[in-house]
N, CA, C and O of each residue as an XYZ file, in Angstrom:
656
protein
N     -46.191     31.873     81.980
C     -47.631     31.240     82.286
C     -47.626     31.115     80.454
O     -47.253     30.035     79.996
N     -48.045     32.233     79.463
C     -48.536     32.129     78.335
C     -47.649     31.987     77.633
O     -48.128     31.622     76.560
N     -46.363     32.063     77.544
C     -45.288     31.878     76.983
C     -45.152     30.375     76.423
O     -44.954     29.835     75.335
N     -45.377     29.980     77.817
C     -45.324     28.446     78.082
C     -46.801     27.991     76.909
O     -46.572     27.292     75.922
N     -47.698     28.310     77.098
C     -49.136     27.727     76.109
C     -48.702     28.307     74.906
O     -49.169     27.690     73.949
N     -47.970     29.280     74.573
C     -47.940     29.423     73.215
C     -47.096     28.702     72.639
O     -47.103     28.399     71.445
N     -46.147     28.313     73.633
C     -44.975     27.407     72.551
C     -46.037     26.444     72.455
O     -46.200     26.265     71.248
N     -47.005     25.590     73.231
C     -47.418     24.440     73.468
C     -48.279     24.441     72.113
O     -48.532     23.262     71.866
N     -48.868     25.336     71.070
C     -49.696     25.684     70.538
C     -49.327     26.157     69.638
O     -50.030     27.055     69.173
N     -47.971     25.781     68.890
C     -47.312     26.613     68.298
C     -47.059     28.336     67.750
O     -46.724     28.941     66.731
N     -47.514     28.648     69.336
C     -47.064     30.795     69.055
C     -46.116     30.990     69.061
O     -45.802     32.130     68.719
N     -44.978     29.985     69.465
C     -43.502     30.701     69.414
C     -43.055     30.668     68.601
O     -42.096     31.438     68.665
N     -43.142     29.945     67.187
C     -42.677     29.792     65.833
C     -42.107     31.298     65.647
O     -40.913     31.575     65.761
N     -42.834     31.963     65.431
C     -42.818     33.352     64.547
C     -41.577     33.971     65.220
O     -40.710     34.562     64.575
N     -41.541     33.776     66.749
C     -40.091     34.006     67.473
C     -38.511     33.780     66.843
O     -37.480     34.431     66.676
N     -39.170     32.085     66.561
C     -37.622     31.256     66.212
C     -37.378     31.622     64.795
O     -36.270     31.331     64.344
N     -38.762     32.578     63.539
C     -38.049     32.743     62.361
C     -37.744     34.211     62.699
O     -37.937     35.056     61.825
N     -37.335     34.529     63.763
C     -37.205     35.928     63.279
C     -35.636     35.996     64.235
O     -35.479     36.554     65.321
N     -34.291     35.011     63.180
C     -33.337     34.802     63.397
C     -32.575     34.583     62.403
O     -32.784     33.737     61.533
N     -31.684     35.296     62.463
C     -30.616     34.982     60.690
C     -29.503     34.323     61.576
O     -29.015     34.722     62.634
N     -29.201     33.009     60.713
C     -28.757     32.368     60.451
C     -26.730     32.487     59.775
O     -26.378     33.176     58.817
N     -25.816     31.630     60.615
C     -25.058     32.140     59.459
C     -24.866     31.497     57.936
O     -25.376     30.413     57.652
N     -24.342     32.013     57.300
C     -24.088     31.414     56.153
C     -23.495     31.140     55.786
O     -23.667     30.827     54.608
N     -22.092     30.957     56.430
C     -20.826     30.101     56.049
C     -20.371     29.876     57.616
O     -20.607     30.681     58.518
N     -19.936     29.096     57.709
C     -18.827     29.004     59.204
C     -17.318     29.274     59.388
O     -16.443     28.977     58.574
N     -17.201     29.686     60.195
C     -16.003     30.929     60.267
C     -16.097     31.453     61.674
O     -16.916     31.044     62.497
N     -15.157     32.429     61.899
C     -15.342     32.908     63.214
C     -16.025     34.116     62.851
O     -15.872     34.543     61.706
N     -16.957     34.892     63.887
C     -17.987     36.207     63.904
C     -17.176     36.828     64.350
O     -16.345     36.418     65.160
N     -17.301     38.545     63.666
C     -16.996     39.540     64.101
C     -17.345     40.715     64.848
O     -18.544     40.496     65.021
N     -17.136     41.697     65.349
C     -18.113     43.231     65.099
C     -18.054     43.560     63.942
O     -17.243     43.183     63.096
N     -19.123     44.462     63.808
C     -18.957     44.743     61.599
C     -17.746     45.874     62.465
O     -16.902     46.054     61.587
N     -17.230     46.788     63.885
C     -16.551     47.585     63.953
C     -15.203     47.100     63.365
O     -14.316     47.946     63.253
N     -14.930     45.693     62.938
C     -13.541     45.340     62.887
C     -13.240     44.989     61.150
O     -12.207     44.591     60.612
N     -14.502     45.296     60.595
C     -14.307     45.056     59.202
C     -13.873     46.203     58.415
O     -14.504     47.257     58.340
N     -12.353     45.860     57.611
C     -11.359     47.180     57.145
C     -12.010     48.099     56.320
O     -11.415     49.116     55.963
N     -13.875     47.724     55.754
C     -14.206     48.709     54.936
C     -15.293     49.990     55.264
O     -16.474     50.072     54.926
N     -14.617     50.784     55.903
C     -16.004     52.064     56.047
C     -17.054     52.032     56.075
O     -17.747     52.695     56.847
N     -17.498     51.171     55.153
C     -18.917     51.351     54.609
C     -19.400     50.710     55.461
O     -20.425     51.135     55.992
N     -18.708     49.218     55.963
C     -19.335     48.619     56.587
C     -19.247     48.606     58.286
O     -20.175     48.389     59.065
N     -17.855     48.904     58.599
C     -17.421     49.423     59.839
C     -17.949     50.528     60.840
O     -17.891     50.730     62.053
N     -18.617     51.285     59.475
C     -19.252     52.437     60.611
C     -20.503     52.148     60.218
O     -21.138     53.195     60.091
N     -21.371     50.854     59.878
C     -22.891     50.523     59.491
C     -23.053     51.557     58.864
O     -23.368     52.281     59.808
N     -23.085     52.202     57.990
C     -23.435     52.483     56.738
C     -24.858     52.049     55.892
O     -25.847     52.668     55.498
N     -24.369     50.561     55.836
C     -25.805     50.266     55.177
C     -26.366     49.431     55.905
O     -26.999     48.493     55.422
N     -26.269     49.573     56.872
C     -27.275     48.762     58.242
C     -26.306     48.521     59.311
O     -25.225     49.078     59.505
N     -27.018     47.382     60.119
C     -26.002     46.733     61.346
C     -26.067     45.545     61.053
O     -26.820     45.209     60.140
N     -25.348     44.652     61.701
C     -24.906     43.223     61.044
C     -23.694     43.009     62.015
O     -23.138     43.612     62.933
N     -23.572     41.761     61.282
C     -21.886     41.315     61.935
C     -21.340     40.779     60.581
O     -21.843     40.806     59.458
N     -20.161     40.287     61.028
C     -19.312     39.446     59.822
C     -18.434     38.289     60.673
O     -18.034     38.171     61.831
N     -18.356     37.400     59.272
C     -17.426     36.322     59.295
C     -16.159     36.167     58.281
O     -15.874     36.304     57.091
N     -15.607     35.806     59.481
C     -14.230     35.312     58.700
C     -14.226     33.685     58.076
O     -13.456     32.881     58.602
N     -14.809     33.393     57.330
C     -15.294     32.695     56.803
C     -13.392     31.272     56.950
O     -12.206     31.571     56.804
N     -14.138     29.689     57.320
C     -13.205     28.929     57.028
C     -13.588     28.095     56.006
O     -12.654     27.366     55.672
N     -14.442     27.943     55.474
C     -15.423     27.725     54.289
C     -15.550     27.775     52.920
O     -14.951     28.850     52.897
N     -15.866     27.517     51.396
C     -15.994     28.473     50.798
C     -17.330     28.250     50.129
O     -17.527     28.577     48.959
N     -18.525     27.513     51.133
C     -19.744     27.687     50.649
C     -20.769     28.190     51.462
O     -21.134     27.884     52.597
N     -21.192     29.092     50.590
C     -22.281     30.080     51.324
C     -23.456     29.751     50.973
O     -23.691     29.368     49.826
N     -24.727     29.885     52.255
C     -25.624     29.246     52.336
C     -26.622     30.524     52.617
O     -26.026     31.598     52.705
N     -27.680     30.557     52.732
C     -29.029     30.911     52.724
C     -29.037     31.156     53.978
O     -28.785     30.067     54.494
N     -29.245     32.336     55.232
C     -29.257     32.225     56.286
C     -30.508     32.005     56.870
O     -30.588     31.450     57.966
N     -31.721     32.471     56.110
C     -32.956     32.316     56.445
C     -33.898     31.950     55.024
O     -33.541     31.782     53.858
N     -35.133     31.913     55.612
C     -36.522     31.639     54.171
C     -36.177     33.038     53.278
O     -35.711     34.097     53.699
N     -36.515     32.721     52.090
C     -36.658     34.573     51.491
C     -36.861     34.275     50.087
O     -36.873     33.163     49.560
N     -37.021     35.442     49.536
C     -36.821     35.587     48.556
C     -35.072     36.431     47.618
O     -34.970     37.573     48.067
N     -33.967     36.155     46.654
C     -33.157     37.000     46.304
C     -33.447     37.946     45.318
O     -33.590     38.017     44.098
N     -33.476     38.563     46.199
C     -33.633     40.648     45.822
C     -32.568     40.451     44.520
O     -32.869     40.457     43.326
N     -31.610     40.325     44.952
C     -30.162     40.633     44.254
C     -29.064     39.415     43.900
O     -28.920     38.595     44.806
N     -28.460     39.256     42.969
C     -27.622     38.032     42.721
C     -26.909     38.685     42.000
O     -27.163     38.372     40.837
N     -25.713     39.855     42.083
C     -24.664     40.679     41.686
C     -24.050     39.981     40.544
O     -23.459     38.907     40.655
N     -24.188     40.537     39.594
C     -23.290     39.805     38.572
C     -22.107     39.487     38.544
O     -21.492     38.747     37.776
N     -21.707     40.231     39.650
C     -20.152     39.845     40.089
C     -20.131     38.930     40.767
O     -18.967     38.540     40.855
N     -21.384     37.808     41.822
C     -21.631     37.120     42.359
C     -20.860     37.208     43.627
O     -20.705     36.299     44.443
N     -20.298     38.678     43.699
C     -19.309     38.584     45.600
C     -20.729     39.165     46.244
O     -20.616     40.045     47.098
N     -21.320     38.965     46.079
C     -22.782     39.799     46.978
C     -24.292     39.237     46.915
O     -24.877     39.257     45.832
N     -24.779     38.850     47.804
C     -25.942     38.744     47.336
C     -27.516     39.092     48.668
O     -27.481     38.849     49.874
N     -28.682     39.687     47.893
C     -29.422     40.230     48.525
C     -30.143     39.633     48.415
O     -30.399     39.015     47.382
N     -31.093     39.572     50.043
C     -32.361     38.383     50.076
C     -33.048     39.551     50.814
O     -32.490     40.431     51.469
N     -34.361     39.391     50.583
C     -35.682     40.019     51.166
C     -36.331     38.263     52.076
O     -36.930     37.372     51.472
N     -36.101     38.245     53.023
C     -36.262     37.473     54.005
C     -37.926     37.094     54.806
O     -38.457     37.820     55.645
N     -38.572     35.618     54.204
C     -40.111     36.146     55.305
C     -40.482     36.524     56.855
O     -41.565     36.550     57.439
N     -38.952     36.847     57.347
C     -39.314     37.549     58.734
C     -39.527     38.373     58.221
O     -40.367     38.938     58.922
N     -39.239     39.361     56.779
C     -39.230     40.918     56.934
C     -37.897     41.350     56.635
O     -37.821     42.233     55.780
N     -36.758     40.907     57.172
C     -35.783     41.581     56.898
C     -34.973     41.049     55.875
O     -34.761     39.860     55.633
N     -34.416     42.343     55.130
C     -33.843     42.927     53.933
C     -32.184     43.051     54.386
O     -31.603     44.060     54.788
N     -31.563     41.500     54.151
C     -30.165     41.992     54.178
C     -29.120     41.880     53.156
O     -29.683     42.133     52.090
N     -27.921     41.636     52.950
C     -26.849     41.532     52.426
C     -25.667     40.793     53.117
O     -25.163     41.036     54.214
N     -25.190     39.362     51.769
C     -23.964     38.749     52.431
C     -23.102     39.762     51.230
O     -23.548     39.899     50.091
N     -22.042     40.308     51.615
C     -20.594     40.562     50.868
C     -19.777     40.297     51.143
O     -19.089     40.807     52.027
N     -19.583     39.540     50.591
C     -18.129     38.110     50.759
C     -17.277     38.757     50.140
O     -17.279     38.973     48.928
N     -16.351     39.172     51.065
C     -15.432     39.395     51.176
C     -15.118     41.192     51.063
O     -16.064     41.914     51.380
N     -13.853     41.840     50.632
C     -13.440     43.085     50.603
C     -13.074     43.593     49.113
O     -12.150     43.045     48.511
N     -13.749     44.560     48.575
C     -13.671     45.383     47.558
C     -13.516     43.686     45.997
O     -12.869     43.701     44.949
N     -14.235     42.765     46.465
C     -14.039     41.583     45.512
C     -14.707     41.737     44.363
O     -14.563     41.027     43.368
N     -15.552     42.793     44.492
C     -16.590     43.260     43.006
C     -15.288     43.176     41.865
O     -15.473     42.673     40.757
N     -13.955     43.734     42.283
C     -12.731     43.953     41.354
C     -12.335     42.393     41.196
O     -11.119     42.226     41.098
N     -12.845     41.629     41.167
C     -12.161     39.971     40.805
C     -13.341     39.794     39.583
O     -13.039     38.967     38.723
N     -14.763     40.544     39.405
C     -15.693     40.383     38.458
C     -16.397     38.945     38.280
O     -16.888     38.468     37.258
N     -16.329     38.548     39.213
C     -17.009     36.979     39.482
C     -16.051     35.441     39.076
O     -16.416     34.278     38.901
N     -14.548     36.187     39.036
C     -12.905     35.230     39.246
C     -13.379     34.460     40.281
O     -13.904     35.037     41.233
N     -13.258     32.802     40.267
C     -13.287     32.264     41.477
C     -14.623     32.235     42.590
O     -14.609     32.019     43.802
N     -15.902     32.577     41.566
C     -16.960     32.993     42.225
C     -18.215     32.141     41.339
O     -18.215     32.210     40.109
N     -19.387     31.255     42.157
C     -19.786     30.157     41.111
C     -21.290     30.577     41.961
O     -21.530     29.925     42.977
N     -22.266     31.643     41.541
C     -23.645     31.318     42.149
C     -24.856     30.198     41.738
O     -25.156     29.786     40.617
N     -25.422     29.869     43.016
C     -26.232     28.858     42.637
C     -27.802     29.147     42.374
O     -28.599     28.354     41.873
N     -28.053     30.389     42.801
C     -29.430     31.485     42.771
C     -29.379     32.527     41.868
O     -28.275     32.983     41.570
N     -30.371     32.976     41.388
C     -30.587     34.198     40.111
C     -31.890     35.084     41.208
O     -32.604     34.703     42.135
N     -31.715     36.261     40.574
C     -33.006     36.965     41.037
C     -34.087     36.747     41.187
O     -34.491     36.361     40.090
N     -35.066     36.740     42.043
C     -36.808     36.268     42.526
C     -36.657     34.687     42.226
O     -37.438     34.000     41.569
N     -35.544     34.303     42.824
C     -35.502     32.917     43.069
C     -35.971     32.587     44.804
O     -35.130     32.868     45.658
N     -36.877     32.191     45.104
C     -37.277     31.292     46.525
C     -35.734     30.927     46.887
O     -34.743     30.868     46.159
N     -35.908     30.691     48.352
C     -34.800     29.799     48.975
C     -35.381     29.661     50.387
O     -36.114     30.484     50.936
N     -34.874     28.307     50.977
C     -34.605     27.863     52.464
C     -33.460     28.098     52.850
O     -32.462     28.096     52.130
N     -33.497     28.340     54.112
C     -32.366     28.522     54.813
C     -31.663     27.387     54.816
O     -32.194     26.303     55.055
N     -30.148     27.555     54.496
C     -29.069     25.841     54.134
C     -29.514     25.923     53.482
O     -30.332     25.048     53.768
N     -30.145     26.630     51.701
C     -29.601     26.552     49.937
C     -28.459     27.191     49.578
O     -28.338     28.408     49.721
N     -27.505     26.412     49.071
C     -26.401     26.828     48.470
C     -26.849     27.957     47.261
O     -27.587     27.934     46.275
N     -25.856     29.074     48.007
C     -26.207     30.588     47.442
C     -24.871     30.626     46.458
O     -24.973     30.217     45.301
N     -23.617     31.134     46.970
C     -22.527     30.970     46.082
C     -21.358     30.114     46.769
O     -21.285     29.888     47.977
N     -20.609     29.752     45.955
C     -19.462     28.447     46.284
C     -18.508     29.170     45.794
O     -18.690     29.454     44.610
N     -17.193     29.731     46.436
C     -15.988     30.798     46.267
C     -14.977     30.366     46.442
O     -14.835     30.091     47.634
N     -13.630     30.008     45.499
C     -12.671     29.520     46.030
C     -12.211     30.400     47.091
O     -11.649     31.347     46.540
N     -12.193     30.487     47.916
C     -11.099     30.873     49.390
C      -9.928     31.418     49.036
O      -9.675     32.612     48.877
N      -9.378     30.690     48.946
C      -8.118     31.005     49.025
C      -7.322     31.323     47.176
O      -6.246     31.906     47.311
N      -7.554     31.140     46.166
C      -7.234     31.957     45.249
C      -7.779     33.503     45.523
O      -6.960     34.416     45.413
N      -9.130     33.800     45.872
C      -9.544     35.328     46.572
C      -8.643     36.107     47.160
O      -8.540     37.311     46.928
N      -7.763     35.310     48.155
C      -6.737     35.653     49.045
C      -4.930     35.722     48.157
O      -4.024     36.531     48.358
N      -4.970     34.693     47.320
C      -3.750     34.828     46.277
C      -3.856     36.427     45.953
O      -3.110     37.325     46.344
N      -4.887     36.498     45.209
C      -5.328     37.866     44.585
C      -5.226     38.924     45.715
O      -5.442     40.109     45.460
N      -4.965     38.591     46.703
C      -4.709     39.986     47.291
C      -6.290     40.397     48.020
O      -6.523     41.578     48.279
N      -7.243     39.399     48.291
C      -8.538     40.356     48.964
C      -8.788     39.782     50.099
O      -8.913     38.558     50.101
N      -8.917     40.513     51.307
C      -9.511     39.881     52.386
C     -10.903     39.606     52.504
O     -11.764     40.469     52.335
N     -11.180     38.203     52.844
C     -12.294     37.658     52.600
C     -13.510     37.708     53.767
O     -14.556     37.063     53.837
N     -13.199     38.272     54.251
C     -13.807     38.800     55.382
C     -15.443     39.004     54.854
O     -15.625     39.828     53.957
N     -16.332     38.443     55.268
C     -17.628     38.570     54.963
C     -18.904     39.216     56.145
O     -19.280     38.724     57.209
N     -19.235     40.177     55.620
C     -20.402     41.474     56.343
C     -21.820     40.232     56.094
O     -21.930     39.610     55.038
N     -22.456     40.121     56.863
C     -23.661     40.302     57.098
C     -24.662     41.310     57.432
O     -25.010     41.325     58.613
N     -25.280     42.283     56.524
C     -26.085     43.207     56.726
C     -27.486     43.355     57.299
O     -28.227     42.644     56.620
N     -28.130     43.943     58.209
C     -29.211     44.351     57.762
C     -29.565     45.189     57.296
O     -29.422     46.187     58.003
N     -30.102     45.407     56.184
C     -30.081     46.582     55.581
C     -31.254     47.494     56.208
O     -30.976     48.685     56.347
N     -32.425     47.097     56.567
C     -33.625     47.542     57.119
C     -33.701     47.281     59.081
O     -34.432     46.601     59.800
N     -32.437     48.302     59.372
C     -32.106     48.142     60.698
C     -33.021     48.602     61.510
O     -33.045     48.318     62.708
N     -33.747     49.253     61.008
C     -34.824     50.369     62.042
C     -35.946     49.797     62.189
O     -36.731     50.210     63.043
N     -36.193     48.920     61.529
C     -37.552     47.558     61.521
C     -36.803     47.045     63.071
O     -37.302     47.234     64.180
N     -36.051     46.653     62.906
C     -35.707     45.772     64.264
C     -34.789     46.490     65.042
O     -33.562     46.404     64.996
N     -35.715     47.452     66.011
C     -35.032     48.256     66.921
C     -34.223     47.535     68.118
O     -33.294     48.063     68.730
N     -34.851     45.940     68.401
C     -33.987     45.380     69.556
C     -33.176     44.281     68.733
O     -33.306     43.151     69.205
N     -32.220     44.389     67.395
C     -32.069     43.768     66.642
C     -30.501     42.658     68.277
O     -30.479     43.263     69.349
N     -29.805     41.712     68.236
C     -29.070     41.323     69.065
C     -27.836     40.917     67.762
O     -28.152     40.104     66.894
N     -26.954     41.334     67.758
C     -25.921     40.462     66.505
C     -24.586     39.571     67.792
O     -23.748     40.246     68.389
N     -24.677     38.365     67.922
C     -23.529     37.506     68.383
C     -22.023     37.615     67.808
O     -21.620     37.226     66.712
N     -21.241     38.302     68.931
C     -19.643     37.804     67.535
C     -18.800     37.379     68.982
O     -19.018     37.478     70.190
N     -17.823     36.904     68.197
C     -16.885     36.564     69.498
C     -16.529     35.200     69.314
O     -15.445     34.789     69.729
N     -17.481     34.331     68.629
C     -17.346     33.032     68.714
C     -16.859     32.478     67.159
O     -16.358     33.259     66.351
N     -17.056     31.155     66.879
C     -16.911     30.179     65.730
C     -17.758     29.371     65.590
O     -17.735     28.472     66.430
N     -18.775     29.305     64.603
C     -20.075     29.363     64.114
C     -19.574     28.079     62.589
O     -18.600     27.807     61.887
N     -20.952     27.678     62.784
C     -20.983     26.528     61.649
C     -21.695     27.199     61.241
O     -22.037     28.165     61.924
N     -22.540     26.888     59.252
C     -23.118     27.179     58.566
C     -24.573     27.643     59.824
O     -24.554     26.977     60.859
N     -25.246     28.270     59.750
C     -26.943     28.213     59.677
C     -26.884     27.764     61.545
O     -27.768     27.068     62.043
N     -26.023     28.161     62.139
C     -25.866     29.002     63.465
C     -26.652     29.718     63.736
O     -26.953     30.291     62.690
N     -27.479     30.250     64.875
C     -27.685     31.750     65.148
C     -26.629     33.086     65.296
O     -25.839     33.223     66.230
N     -26.772     33.895     64.332
C     -25.777     35.196     64.783
C     -26.759     35.934     64.885
O     -26.781     36.524     65.965
N     -27.488     36.128     64.299
C     -28.729     37.723     64.819
C     -29.845     37.294     65.297
O     -30.385     36.207     65.092
N     -30.178     38.135     65.921
C     -31.785     37.918     66.302
C     -32.277     39.159     66.341
O     -31.732     40.157     66.813
N     -33.836     39.020     65.580
C     -34.555     40.236     65.122
C     -35.176     40.881     66.237
O     -35.826     41.913     66.070
């Protein structure tokens, strides 16, 4: 009963905010299936990975860009819900030194879920010999002991993938 009352009077909004959305459309896979052990062994934190079918990556939550890597292959965001996460586009793509990547945000920028972060020419990245699998890692995993990662499904950008 109280849950229904909370939702009626806006109290359920906080729960809705504690969701990380897909930054790109594609297939969500468990982190254990990522080729790089830094991600597959969850050294940086828990999360999921997406094998993208689009080169447009958007903010998966409202927050602030903590780091926009110079090479544009990764972006770190401190979300308003308290999650600190990184979106790492591809494996070893740092070696491309920004080639085939265009960023639309800079460190310190405020973003809303759905704002364009990075656009990537996935075909050119693949032709250069790189895996485009994209981990989304919650770097402050201990802050979210009940985190649930949803995998084994096709998603569109902004579909829920992680519940905090």
